[in-house]
SETI-960743 format. One line per 4 residues: number of its first residue (from 1); for each residue y, z, x of N, C-alpha, C. Coordinates in pm, whole numbers. Layout:
NUM	Y:Z:X:Y:Z:X:Y:Z:X; ...;
***
This chain:
1	-120:0:84:0:0:0:124:0:87; 234:-56:34:358:-58:108:420:80:112; 473:113:231:531:244:252:672:250:194; 718:366:148:856:381:105:949:366:225;
5	1078:342:196:1173:321:304:1228:452:358; 1148:557:359:1193:687:408:1101:738:519; 1026:648:584:938:691:691:1021:757:802; 981:872:852:1056:936:960:1036:858:1090;
9	1131:871:1180:1121:808:1311:1003:868:1388; 922:781:1442:811:824:1526:833:769:1667; 818:852:1767:832:811:1906:693:802:1968; 658:685:2019:526:664:2080:545:653:2231;
13	478:738:2307:498:736:2452:408:631:2519; 432:611:2647:363:504:2719:212:524:2720; 167:647:2732:22:672:2737:-48:620:2612; 25:618:2500:-36:570:2375:-14:421:2355;
17	107:372:2374:132:231:2342:88:135:2454; 86:180:2578:29:100:2687:117:-9:2744; 242:-22:2700:329:-124:2756:372:-83:2897; 349:-171:2992:396:-150:3128:536:-210:3139;
21	630:-133:3187:767:-182:3197:776:-312:3278; 684:-334:3369:683:-457:3448:658:-581:3362; 602:-561:3241:578:-673:3150:705:-716:3077; 806:-633:3081:929:-657:3007:1030:-725:3098;
25	1108:-815:3041:1213:-881:3117:1302:-779:3186; 1317:-794:3317:1403:-703:3393:1547:-712:3345; 1589:-831:3304:1726:-848:3257:1748:-782:3121; 1645:-787:3034:1657:-717:2905:1667:-567:2928;
29	1589:-517:3025:1598:-374:3058:1737:-341:3112; 1792:-428:3194:1923:-406:3252:2030:-400:3143; 2019:-489:3043:2117:-491:2934:2113:-359:2856; 1993:-315:2820:1982:-192:2740:2035:-73:2820;
33	2001:-65:2946:2042:50:3026:2192:51:3053; 2253:-68:3069:2398:-72:3088:2471:-31:2961; 2419:-72:2846:2479:-30:2720:2463:122:2701; 2345:173:2733:2324:318:2721:2415:394:2816;
37	2435:341:2936:2524:407:3032:2669:406:2985; 2702:306:2900:2837:297:2845:2854:385:2722; 2748:456:2684:2758:550:2572:2704:499:2440; 2634:385:2441:2581:328:2317:2429:346:2309;
41	2377:336:2186:2233:326:2167:2194:179:2182; 2087:151:2252:2043:12:2270:1895:9:2300; 1824:-85:2238:1679:-95:2255:1637:-242:2252; 1524:-272:2315:1463:-404:2303:1388:-407:2171;
45	1404:-516:2096:1355:-518:1958:1277:-646:1927; 1207:-640:1815:1151:-760:1755:1025:-814:1817; 1020:-949:1824:897:-1017:1863:848:-985:2003; 939:-959:2097:894:-927:2232:813:-799:2237;
49	857:-697:2164:783:-570:2158:651:-591:2086; 658:-657:1973:536:-685:1894:431:-757:1977; 473:-863:2048:377:-943:2124:313:-863:2237; 389:-779:2304:331:-698:2411:226:-602:2355;
53	255:-544:2240:159:-451:2179:32:-522:2132; 44:-650:2101:-71:-728:2053:-133:-813:2164; -95:-785:2288:-150:-858:2404:-119:-1006:2400; -2:-1040:2349:48:-1177:2350:156:-1190:2458;
57	185:-1314:2497:291:-1338:2595:422:-1363:2521; 520:-1274:2533:647:-1293:2462:723:-1415:2512; 792:-1483:2420:876:-1596:2458:1009:-1548:2513; 1062:-1442:2454:1191:-1389:2497:1203:-1244:2453;
61	1311:-1181:2495:1337:-1042:2461:1479:-1029:2407; 1492:-967:2290:1623:-945:2229:1657:-797:2233; 1787:-768:2224:1835:-631:2228:1917:-603:2103; 1901:-484:2047:1983:-438:1934:2056:-311:1977;
65	2178:-296:1928:2262:-185:1973:2358:-141:1862; 2414:-21:1877:2517:20:1782:2656:-20:1830; 2665:-82:1947:2793:-136:1994:2829:-261:1914; 2954:-276:1880:2998:-398:1812:2998:-514:1911;
69	3000:-638:1861:3003:-752:1954:3118:-745:2054; 3237:-706:2007:3351:-696:2099:3328:-590:2205; 3262:-482:2167:3232:-377:2264:3127:-421:2365; 3028:-500:2318:2925:-551:2409:2988:-640:2515;
73	3078:-728:2472:3142:-821:2565:3217:-746:2676; 3274:-633:2644:3348:-556:2745:3257:-494:2851; 3128:-476:2815:3034:-414:2909:2983:-514:3012; 2971:-643:2973:2907:-743:3059:3006:-853:3100;
77	3003:-886:3226:3093:-988:3278:3055:-1126:3228; 2926:-1155:3223:2881:-1288:3181:2825:-1281:3039; 2913:-1252:2945:2874:-1240:2804:2958:-1336:2720; 2897:-1387:2615:2965:-1485:2530:2936:-1455:2385;
81	3039:-1453:2302:3022:-1433:2158:2970:-1561:2093; 2872:-1547:2004:2810:-1660:1935:2813:-1633:1785; 2836:-1738:1706:2825:-1726:1561:2957:-1693:1494; 2960:-1722:1364:3078:-1694:1283:3048:-1591:1175;
85	2942:-1620:1095:2911:-1532:983:2869:-1394:1031; 2785:-1391:1133:2747:-1264:1194:2744:-1288:1345; 2836:-1228:1414:2849:-1256:1556:2744:-1178:1638; 2688:-1247:1735:2599:-1185:1832:2654:-1218:1970;
89	2593:-1160:2072:2639:-1182:2208:2524:-1235:2292; 2552:-1339:2370:2457:-1387:2469:2500:-1338:2607; 2411:-1266:2673:2437:-1221:2810:2350:-1305:2902; 2415:-1377:2992:2342:-1474:3074:2310:-1418:3213;
93	2184:-1441:3253:2138:-1408:3388:2072:-1534:3444; 2149:-1620:3506:2094:-1748:3552:2046:-1828:3432; 1917:-1864:3432:1862:-1942:3320:1820:-1856:3202; 1808:-1727:3223:1765:-1639:3115:1886:-1588:3036;
97	1874:-1595:2904:1979:-1545:2816:1921:-1432:2731; 1986:-1318:2733:1944:-1205:2651:2038:-1200:2530; 1980:-1206:2411:2058:-1201:2288:2076:-1056:2245; 2202:-1018:2222:2234:-881:2184:2299:-883:2046;
101	2240:-811:1952:2292:-805:1815:2323:-660:1779; 2427:-642:1700:2462:-509:1652:2370:-471:1536; 2329:-345:1530:2245:-297:1420:2308:-341:1287; 2222:-390:1196:2269:-431:1063:2216:-335:957;
105	2287:-332:846:2248:-241:738:2144:-305:648; 2079:-222:566:1990:-274:462:2074:-343:355; 2016:-442:285:2092:-515:183:2145:-424:73; 2265:-453:27:2327:-378:-80:2338:-467:-204;
109	2355:-408:-322:2356:-489:-445:2455:-606:-442; 2572:-584:-386:2673:-691:-387:2638:-806:-291; 2533:-788:-208:2493:-892:-115:2387:-984:-175; 2347:-961:-299:2238:-1038:-359:2288:-1135:-465;
113	2214:-1245:-479:2228:-1335:-593:2142:-1273:-705; 2206:-1218:-806:2132:-1141:-906:2043:-1229:-994; 2071:-1359:-1001:1987:-1448:-1081:1855:-1479:-1010; 1862:-1502:-879:1743:-1542:-805:1689:-1431:-714;
117	1771:-1331:-687:1729:-1223:-599:1747:-1255:-453; 1804:-1373:-418:1822:-1411:-280:1932:-1328:-215; 1913:-1306:-85:2012:-1233:-7:2119:-1332:35; 2244:-1308:-8:2353:-1401:19:2415:-1378:156;
121	2416:-1255:201:2473:-1224:331:2401:-1105:392; 2397:-1103:523:2324:-998:594:2406:-962:719; 2535:-941:697:2622:-928:813:2705:-800:813; 2648:-692:758:2716:-563:757:2653:-475:863;
125	2735:-417:950:2682:-330:1054:2620:-205:994; 2515:-154:1060:2445:-36:1009:2397:53:1121; 2299:136:1088:2243:230:1185:2113:175:1242; 2060:244:1342:1932:204:1400:1823:201:1293;
129	1814:305:1211:1710:311:1108:1728:200:1005; 1853:176:965:1878:69:868:1840:-67:927; 1869:-87:1054:1836:-215:1118:1685:-238:1119; 1610:-131:1144:1464:-144:1144:1414:-178:1004;
133	1468:-111:903:1417:-127:767:1460:-256:700; 1565:-320:749:1606:-445:686:1529:-565:744; 1448:-542:848:1367:-651:903:1253:-684:808; 1183:-796:832:1086:-843:733:953:-768:740;
137	884:-774:851:751:-714:862:755:-592:954; 669:-497:926:671:-372:1002:650:-395:1151; 564:-491:1186:536:-512:1328:654:-574:1400; 752:-627:1325:873:-684:1386:986:-582:1394;
141	963:-461:1348:1070:-361:1340:1061:-255:1450; 966:-271:1541:949:-174:1648:1052:-195:1759; 1095:-85:1820:1197:-91:1925:1143:-25:2051; 1175:-85:2165:1128:-32:2294:1247:14:2376;
145	1239:136:2425:1344:192:2508:1293:195:2653; 1340:102:2737:1287:97:2875:1325:218:2959; 1431:288:2922:1472:404:3003:1374:519:2989; 1311:531:2873:1211:637:2852:1070:581:2839;
149	1059:446:2836:932:375:2818:861:419:2692; 938:437:2585:881:475:2456:906:366:2353; 822:365:2248:839:276:2133:889:359:2017; 993:310:1950:1054:381:1838:1013:310:1708;
153	959:385:1614:898:327:1493:954:396:1369; 1032:322:1289:1090:376:1166:1011:340:1041; 914:249:1052:849:195:931:697:198:938; 643:281:1024:498:291:1041:437:159:1088;
157	516:85:1166:469:-44:1216:367:-32:1326; 373:78:1402:278:91:1512:135:102:1459; 118:171:1349:-16:180:1289:-65:41:1247; 27:-41:1195:-11:-176:1156:-50:-260:1278;
161	18:-238:1390:-20:-307:1512:-161:-268:1553; -188:-138:1555:-320:-88:1596:-429:-144:1506; -400:-153:1376:-500:-202:1280:-490:-352:1258; -400:-418:1336:-380:-563:1330:-359:-610:1186;
165	-259:-551:1124:-229:-578:983:-84:-627:970; -62:-727:886:72:-778:858:118:-724:724; 228:-650:726:277:-584:604:428:-598:594; 475:-639:478:618:-645:454:678:-505:443;
169	803:-492:484:876:-368:465:938:-372:326; 913:-269:246:969:-266:112:882:-336:10; 941:-366:-106:866:-428:-216:849:-577:-189; 726:-628:-182:704:-767:-142:778:-869:-227;
173	775:-856:-359:842:-955:-445:991:-958:-415; 1050:-841:-401:1193:-834:-370:1223:-898:-235; 1141:-868:-136:1167:-920:-2:1147:-1071:5; 1047:-1125:-67:1029:-1270:-69:1145:-1338:-143;
177	1193:-1275:-249:1306:-1333:-323:1433:-1333:-238; 1451:-1228:-158:1568:-1223:-70:1574:-1345:20; 1459:-1384:74:1452:-1498:164:1311:-1558:155; 1294:-1665:76:1161:-1724:58:1098:-1777:187;
181	1176:-1798:291:1117:-1841:418:1019:-1737:471; 1031:-1615:424:934:-1512:464:793:-1548:421; 778:-1630:320:646:-1678:280:583:-1757:395; 662:-1842:459:612:-1921:571:592:-1835:695;
185	682:-1741:716:667:-1651:831:540:-1568:819; 505:-1529:698:382:-1454:678:261:-1534:725; 258:-1662:689:147:-1747:731:149:-1767:882; 266:-1789:938:276:-1814:1083:227:-1694:1163;
189	272:-1575:1127:229:-1456:1201:82:-1427:1176; 37:-1448:1054:-103:-1426:1019:-195:-1505:1113; -162:-1633:1132:-245:-1722:1213:-221:-1700:1362; -95:-1701:1401:-61:-1692:1543:-112:-1564:1607;
193	-101:-1453:1535:-136:-1323:1591:-274:-1275:1551; -345:-1356:1472:-481:-1323:1428:-484:-1187:1360; -404:-1175:1252:-392:-1051:1179:-459:-1061:1043; -476:-947:979:-514:-945:838:-387:-927:757;
197	-385:-982:637:-267:-974:552:-286:-861:452; -196:-764:457:-204:-650:366:-202:-701:221; -289:-652:132:-305:-709:-2:-175:-722:-81; -89:-621:-80:36:-630:-155:129:-735:-98;
201	118:-759:32:200:-863:97:145:-1000:64; 13:-1013:56:-49:-1143:27:-39:-1181:-120; -48:-1082:-208:-61:-1108:-351:40:-1203:-412; 171:-1189:-385:270:-1273:-454:289:-1413:-395;
205	227:-1444:-282:264:-1566:-209:243:-1692:-293; 124:-1709:-350:97:-1831:-427:196:-1847:-542; 217:-1741:-616:306:-1750:-731:452:-1773:-695; 492:-1728:-575:632:-1740:-535:658:-1861:-446;
209	554:-1938:-417:570:-2055:-330:679:-2151:-377; 696:-2176:-509:801:-2268:-553:943:-2227:-514; 962:-2101:-475:1096:-2057:-433:1142:-2131:-308; 1051:-2191:-233:1092:-2267:-115:1178:-2387:-151;
213	1172:-2430:-276:1257:-2541:-320:1405:-2506:-310; 1437:-2377:-304:1577:-2334:-295:1627:-2323:-151; 1540:-2352:-54:1578:-2341:87:1628:-2477:136; 1738:-2482:209:1788:-2611:261:1681:-2682:344;
217	1663:-2813:322:1561:-2889:398:1578:-2880:549; 1702:-2867:597:1722:-2856:742:1661:-2728:797; 1672:-2621:722:1611:-2495:767:1459:-2505:763; 1406:-2573:663:1260:-2588:655:1207:-2675:768;
221	1289:-2768:819:1247:-2845:937:1224:-2751:1055; 1319:-2661:1079:1304:-2566:1189:1178:-2481:1171; 1154:-2436:1049:1035:-2354:1024:907:-2434:1040; 911:-2561:1003:794:-2647:1017:755:-2663:1163;
225	854:-2679:1250:823:-2689:1393:759:-2561:1444; 808:-2447:1400:748:-2320:1442:604:-2310:1393; 579:-2362:1273:444:-2355:1216:345:-2442:1293; 388:-2564:1330:293:-2663:1380:298:-2687:1530;
229	397:-2638:1599:404:-2663:1743:384:-2535:1824; 322:-2436:1764:299:-2309:1833:159:-2291:1887; 75:-2394:1876:-60:-2385:1930:-168:-2353:1829; -131:-2343:1700:-230:-2312:1596:-208:-2403:1475;
233	-183:-2529:1500:-143:-2622:1394:-251:-2639:1287; -376:-2658:1330:-482:-2684:1233:-509:-2561:1147; -519:-2444:1208:-540:-2321:1130:-421:-2295:1038; -300:-2325:1087:-181:-2305:1005:-183:-2396:884;
237	-219:-2522:905:-230:-2616:793:-326:-2562:688; -441:-2515:729:-539:-2464:634:-484:-2344:557; -411:-2256:627:-353:-2138:561:-244:-2180:462; -162:-2277:500:-57:-2325:409:-119:-2383:282;
241	-226:-2457:296:-293:-2514:179:-352:-2402:94; -413:-2305:160:-478:-2195:87:-377:-2116:4; -257:-2097:57:-155:-2021:-16:-62:-2111:-98; -96:-2238:-110:-20:-2335:-191:124:-2350:-143;
245	142:-2337:-13:273:-2357:46:289:-2499:101; 177:-2562:136:182:-2698:190:251:-2792:93; 216:-2785:-33:271:-2880:-131:420:-2860:-152; 473:-2745:-112:618:-2724:-119:688:-2793:-3;
249	618:-2810:108:677:-2873:225:654:-3024:228; 533:-3067:194:495:-3209:201:425:-3250:71; 496:-3253:-40:431:-3275:-170:365:-3412:-187; 414:-3515:-116:361:-3650:-137:283:-3701:-17;
253	260:-3618:84:204:-3666:210:59:-3712:198; -21:-3646:115:-162:-3684:103:-212:-3649:-36; -314:-3720:-78:-364:-3704:-215:-426:-3568:-239; -505:-3520:-142:-578:-3394:-163:-572:-3310:-35;
257	-474:-3221:-22:-464:-3139:98:-587:-3052:123; -662:-3019:18:-784:-2939:38:-891:-3019:113; -877:-3152:114:-969:-3240:186:-886:-3341:264; -818:-3298:371:-725:-3386:441:-797:-3498:514;
261	-732:-3611:534:-793:-3721:609:-829:-3676:751; -938:-3729:806:-977:-3691:943:-866:-3713:1046; -784:-3816:1027:-676:-3842:1123:-580:-3724:1129; -544:-3670:1014:-451:-3556:1010:-514:-3436:1079;
265	-638:-3410:1046:-706:-3295:1108:-711:-3310:1259; -750:-3429:1307:-762:-3449:1451:-626:-3445:1520; -523:-3496:1455:-389:-3492:1513:-344:-3348:1534; -372:-3262:1438:-334:-3121:1451:-416:-3051:1559;
269	-544:-3081:1566:-629:-3023:1671:-582:-3069:1809; -548:-3198:1820:-500:-3249:1948:-367:-3186:1988; -282:-3162:1889:-155:-3095:1915:-178:-2957:1973; -272:-2884:1915:-305:-2751:1967:-356:-2759:2111;
273	-437:-2861:2139:-491:-2876:2275:-380:-2903:2376; -282:-2985:2337:-171:-3015:2427:-86:-2890:2453; -64:-2811:2349:12:-2687:2367:-63:-2594:2462; -194:-2584:2444:-275:-2497:2530:-271:-2541:2676;
277	-255:-2672:2699:-251:-2726:2835:-108:-2740:2887; -12:-2685:2812:130:-2692:2850:180:-2835:2865; 124:-2924:2783:171:-3062:2779:277:-3075:2670; 368:-3171:2685:474:-3186:2584:419:-3234:2451;
281	479:-3187:2344:447:-3234:2209:578:-3274:2143; 573:-3375:2059:695:-3422:1996:682:-3421:1845; 784:-3376:1775:779:-3377:1628:761:-3518:1571; 811:-3621:1641:797:-3757:1590:652:-3797:1571;
285	567:-3762:1667:425:-3794:1656:360:-3710:1547; 398:-3583:1539:342:-3495:1437:370:-3550:1297; 495:-3587:1271:530:-3638:1138:466:-3774:1112; 447:-3853:1218:378:-3981:1200:237:-3958:1147;
289	170:-3854:1197:35:-3824:1151:35:-3764:1011; 124:-3668:985:123:-3600:856:160:-3694:741; 247:-3791:766:292:-3881:659:213:-4012:656; 121:-4033:750:48:-4159:757:-30:-4192:629;
293	-100:-4097:567:-170:-4134:443:-75:-4190:337; 41:-4131:322:139:-4179:225:192:-4316:264; 221:-4335:393:272:-4463:441:168:-4573:421; 42:-4544:449:-65:-4642:429:-70:-4691:284;
297	-65:-4596:193:-73:-4631:51:42:-4723:10; 162:-4689:51:279:-4771:17:271:-4907:84; 229:-4910:211:220:-5037:284:117:-5130:222; 5:-5073:178:-99:-5156:115:-45:-5228:-9;
301	35:-5157:-87:94:-5217:-207:190:-5331:-171; 268:-5311:-66:363:-5415:-25:291:-5537:31; 187:-5515:109:110:-5626:165:46:-5708:53; -2:-5639:-49:-60:-5709:-164:43:-5798:-233;
305	171:-5763:-220:278:-5845:-277:328:-5951:-181; 262:-5965:-64:296:-6070:29:390:-6032:141; 418:-5906:156:506:-5862:264:427:-5857:395; 478:-5914:507:407:-5908:635:380:-5765:677;
309	270:-5741:748:228:-5603:780:333:-5518:849; 398:-5569:953:497:-5488:1023:612:-5453:931; 659:-5551:855:767:-5525:759:723:-5426:653; 599:-5440:608:548:-5349:505:544:-5206:555;
313	498:-5187:679:494:-5052:735:634:-4997:755; 727:-5083:795:865:-5037:811:925:-4990:680; 906:-5069:576:960:-5033:445:889:-4911:387; 758:-4905:405:683:-4788:357:725:-4663:431;
317	747:-4678:562:791:-4563:641:926:-4512:598; 1019:-4603:572:1152:-4562:526:1142:-4487:394; 1059:-4537:304:1044:-4473:173:983:-4333:188; 881:-4322:273:816:-4192:291:911:-4092:355;
321	987:-4136:456:1081:-4046:522:1193:-4004:428; 1238:-4097:345:1345:-4065:249:1297:-3962:147; 1175:-3979:98:1118:-3883:4:1099:-3747:71; 1050:-3749:194:1025:-3624:265:1153:-3546:292;
325	1263:-3616:313:1391:-3551:344:1440:-3462:231; 1389:-3480:112:1426:-3394:-1:1365:-3256:12; 1264:-3244:96:1191:-3118:110:1206:-3059:252; 1171:-3139:351:1187:-3099:492:1266:-3209:560;
329	1387:-3178:600:1472:-3279:664:1416:-3312:802; 1396:-3441:830:1348:-3486:960:1464:-3555:1030; 1514:-3502:1140:1625:-3566:1211:1595:-3713:1241; 1699:-3792:1243:1684:-3936:1257:1602:-3976:1379;
333	1623:-3908:1492:1552:-3948:1613:1401:-3931:1600; 1357:-3829:1527:1214:-3809:1509:1159:-3904:1402; 1236:-3926:1296:1193:-4022:1195:1181:-4162:1253; 1275:-4199:1340:1270:-4332:1402:1146:-4346:1489;
337	1110:-4240:1560:989:-4246:1642:865:-4264:1556; 857:-4189:1445:742:-4203:1354:732:-4347:1304; 845:-4402:1266:845:-4539:1212:801:-4639:1318; 846:-4621:1443:804:-4711:1550:654:-4703:1572;
341	599:-4583:1567:454:-4567:1585:379:-4641:1475; 424:-4626:1351:357:-4695:1240:365:-4847:1256; 485:-4897:1286:504:-5043:1293:434:-5104:1414; 401:-5024:1511:329:-5072:1629:186:-5110:1596;
345	127:-5046:1495:-17:-5059:1474:-66:-5203:1453; -4:-5286:1366:-53:-5423:1352:-35:-5505:1480; 59:-5469:1563:86:-5545:1684:-27:-5531:1785; -107:-5427:1774:-220:-5411:1866:-325:-5521:1848;
349	-326:-5586:1733:-423:-5694:1709:-395:-5816:1795; -273:-5831:1843:-233:-5950:1918:-263:-5928:2066; -377:-5978:2108:-427:-5946:2241:-433:-6067:2334; -346:-6162:2315:-347:-6282:2397:-211:-6303:2462;
353	-210:-6344:2587:-89:-6388:2653:4:-6276:2698; 126:-6319:2733:223:-6227:2792:272:-6120:2695; 252:-6144:2565:296:-6043:2468:225:-5909:2492; 103:-5915:2546:29:-5791:2573:103:-5707:2678;
357	146:-5772:2785:217:-5700:2891:352:-5648:2842; 418:-5729:2759:546:-5683:2703:525:-5560:2615; 417:-5564:2538:387:-5451:2450:365:-5324:2531; 294:-5336:2641:261:-5220:2722:384:-5160:2791;
361	490:-5240:2803:612:-5190:2866:709:-5127:2767; 680:-5139:2638:772:-5084:2539:767:-4931:2539; 881:-4873:2500:899:-4728:2511:795:-4649:2432; 757:-4695:2313:666:-4619:2227:521:-4660:2244;
365	490:-4741:2345:352:-4789:2358:253:-4674:2366; 279:-4576:2453:180:-4471:2475:158:-4389:2349; 267:-4354:2280:251:-4277:2156:176:-4358:2051; 211:-4486:2040:143:-4572:1942:-4:-4591:1977;
369	-34:-4604:2107:-172:-4616:2151:-251:-4489:2117; -193:-4372:2143:-260:-4247:2106:-286:-4241:1956; -193:-4294:1879:-210:-4296:1734:-323:-4391:1696; -333:-4505:1767:-443:-4598:1743:-578:-4530:1768;
373	-585:-4448:1871:-710:-4377:1900:-747:-4283:1785; -647:-4218:1727:-673:-4133:1610:-727:-4216:1495; -668:-4332:1472:-713:-4418:1363:-855:-4467:1388; -886:-4499:1514:-1020:-4549:1547:-1126:-4442:1525;
377	-1091:-4318:1551:-1186:-4209:1528:-1215:-4194:1379; -1120:-4232:1296:-1137:-4223:1151:-1199:-4350:1094; -1171:-4464:1156:-1217:-4595:1105:-1300:-4665:1211; -1432:-4666:1201:-1518:-4727:1303:-1485:-4873:1331;
381	-1431:-4947:1233:-1403:-5088:1254:-1291:-5111:1355; -1217:-5004:1389:-1110:-5016:1488:-1155:-4974:1627; -1281:-4935:1643:-1328:-4883:1771:-1318:-4988:1882; -1356:-5113:1853:-1350:-5217:1956:-1207:-5245:1998;
385	-1116:-5244:1902:-974:-5268:1932:-920:-5156:2022; -951:-5033:1987:-904:-4920:2067:-963:-4924:2208; -1091:-4960:2219:-1156:-4968:2350:-1091:-5077:2436; -1055:-5190:2374:-990:-5299:2448:-858:-5251:2508;
389	-778:-5181:2428:-648:-5134:2476:-664:-5020:2577; -771:-4946:2568:-798:-4845:2670:-833:-4912:2802; -919:-5013:2794:-967:-5079:2915:-856:-5154:2988; -769:-5219:2914:-666:-5300:2980:-566:-5214:3058;
393	-558:-5087:3022:-470:-4997:3098:-537:-4947:3225; -670:-4964:3235:-743:-4909:3347:-780:-5011:3453; -790:-5140:3414:-839:-5243:3507:-731:-5288:3603; -772:-5362:3708:-676:-5416:3803:-610:-5540:3745;
397	-513:-5596:3817:-433:-5706:3764:-517:-5830:3736; -613:-5860:3824:-696:-5979:3804:-779:-5968:3676; -839:-5853:3656:-918:-5832:3534:-829:-5834:3410; -708:-5779:3425:-615:-5778:3312:-580:-5920:3270;
401	-558:-6007:3368:-524:-6146:3335:-641:-6216:3265; -763:-6186:3309:-879:-6246:3243:-890:-6197:3099; -858:-6070:3076:-866:-6015:2940:-766:-6079:2845; -644:-6101:2893:-541:-6150:2801:-539:-6301:2788;
405	-612:-6371:2877:-617:-6517:2868:-754:-6568:2826; -854:-6477:2819:-987:-6519:2782:-1005:-6526:2632; -1128:-6550:2590:-1161:-6557:2448:-1248:-6439:2412; -1187:-6322:2420:-1264:-6200:2394:-1298:-6184:2250;
409	-1385:-6089:2226:-1432:-6059:2090:-1316:-6012:2004; -1312:-6059:1885:-1215:-6010:1788:-1083:-6085:1793; -1072:-6202:1864:-947:-6275:1870:-943:-6381:1761; -869:-6363:1660:-853:-6466:1558:-738:-6555:1595;
413	-734:-6677:1542:-624:-6767:1570:-507:-6743:1479; -533:-6692:1362:-426:-6668:1266:-374:-6526:1285; -264:-6513:1363:-215:-6380:1399:-168:-6303:1277; -107:-6374:1184:-58:-6305:1065:-174:-6248:985;
417	-283:-6325:978:-400:-6278:905:-462:-6159:975; -462:-6160:1112:-517:-6046:1186:-443:-5919:1152; -308:-5930:1156:-227:-5812:1129:-249:-5761:989; -259:-5851:892:-280:-5809:754:-412:-5737:738;
421	-517:-5790:799:-648:-5726:782:-650:-5590:849; -576:-5577:960:-574:-5449:1030:-507:-5341:947; -391:-5372:889:-321:-5272:811:-397:-5239:683; -462:-5342:626:-542:-5312:505:-657:-5219:541;
425	-717:-5243:659:-823:-5152:702:-769:-5012:721; -648:-5003:780:-587:-4872:798:-557:-4804:668; -520:-4878:567:-485:-4819:438:-604:-4761:368; -725:-4797:412:-844:-4743:345:-877:-4603:390;
429	-810:-4555:495:-845:-4423:549:-815:-4314:449;
***
């Protein structure tokens, strides 16, 4: 059950929590200690503390304090005020930036939209305890004091860490209404941190999923990247479908999310593998995979009306991206990359002459080739085509010339017909 908002402060010492100060950013420790030396309360807060307690590698460390932003700036020489609605301070140490925020208060009645329950503003300064209680999940409300090497717990979050449980602070329905993005954060933390979801926290998610329609599409783009580019894309997709959140983000992307196309599944698995190997991942490729079933369907209809394959994919891609922008805004540069990947696919059928070498020099060749491999894994009839394009990248120049000037298997004379048959085959996936 969810705890009342009157939990007493609990101090957990190092012998119990096990955090070694050497695991914490030295610069974050320096910021907290300099603020404390100046007479303020200051602690390392949020995800960095949570991740250390759960044996995860923190991405960064933030600091919370009772000093106002103007007071923080006076303490540090290399500090910069950020933001308008609620100002925070960035303290720079070379490439590392420590974000310092003033304690905020719990929401008050005048800060809410009474019709929808959404939190309209969250920019009133508060106390340490109020700052802990206004956070979303108990495991995100823990504070670490490097000067004493203790963890400060106002919401019984340490017990949830020990029991690997994700629990909202306060009444779940109220907290989800305040900010429906918490529905997505619940899924992200559930999967990323391998936690169990406390029953009262899990219960309202399916019924409240439609509230995501009230969130600006640009903000949902940012949340989508966190969901799918964190190394757990496939598991996250399954959880989103299970909690009926996927259809709020990508309502037209595929016919049956409970049975996704193999290409989508493999694309997400491959994304996770790249993240695990510290290889770059791009949202453009991710969206190309997620929207491909929808693009195929639209392109097939256009081809049936006589539109050439490349043009059909271009028009289908524009339509899919335009529809998707109503839910999750995709910046133009990523949408353009997705469209280039789609339009590249029929061009792979043209395997004769200098056009092959020109194709291999184009900027999106590698991404489009990787996408072809995904399609071939889903459609056996494309295996020979994918193997040909794999081989031509590996052979020497003499062999390459023989491949592009010979009469290899699968070379039709009617290039337009080749492209049409290829896209129609793709549309069957």
